[in-house]
N, C-alpha and C positions, 0 to 999 in steps of 0.2 A: 504494500500500500504506500502510495506517495503522499505522506502526511504533510509535506511542504506545500502541496497544491490544495489542501483542504483548509477552508476558513471557518472559524466559529462565529456564527451570527447570533447575537444576543436576542432572545425572544423567538417565538415560533411564528414563522410566516406561513401559517397553515389554516385551512378552512376545516376545522374539526369541532366537535362538540366540546365545550368547556363547561366546567361545573358552574362558573359564574359568567354571565354574559357581560358584566361590567368590569372587564379586565383593563387595568390601567398600569402598564409597565413599559419600560423603555425597550424599543425594538430596533435592531439594526436594519438597514435598508437591504433589499434584495439586489445583489450586484447585476443580475440579468435585467431586472426592471430598470435599474439606473442606466445600464448600457443602451437600452432601447427607449428610454424616457417614457415608461409606461408603468402601470400598476396592475397588470393582468396576470403575472406569474405568481404561483404559490408553490411552496415546497411540497405540500401534500394536501389533497382534497379528499375528505372522508368518502370511502367506497368508490372512488373515481380514479385517482391518479397519484403518482409520485413523480416529482420533477427529475429530469435526467441528470441534474447536478446535485441532487439530494444524496447525502452520504450518511445520514442518521441523525439521531438526537442525543445530545449530551445533557446529563442532569445539570441543572434545572433549566429546561426549556431552551437550550441553545441548539440551533440547527447547524449541522456540519454540511458545508457547501463547497463544491469543487469548481464553481463557475470560473473560467470559461471552459474548463476541461470536463467532459462527461464523466459521471461517477464510475462507469465501467472501465475507463482509461486510468483513473487514479487508484482504483481498488484492485486492479489486475484481474478483472473478470473476463 
């Protein structure tokens, strides 16, 4: 695994069910959204998809992201 290519993004950029709907925490920006000047990309969407740059979740709610390299390339799959 190429850990130098994986970034830890604070907060989860995911569309999932949360216990509380009033979540107020600091979140890192999605580097893919920033590169395309959009807000359409999500790391994971419940029962639908997982982003091709998503490399996992680290306790407490940090997303591991390999953008611009696809996760299969940095994880050796």
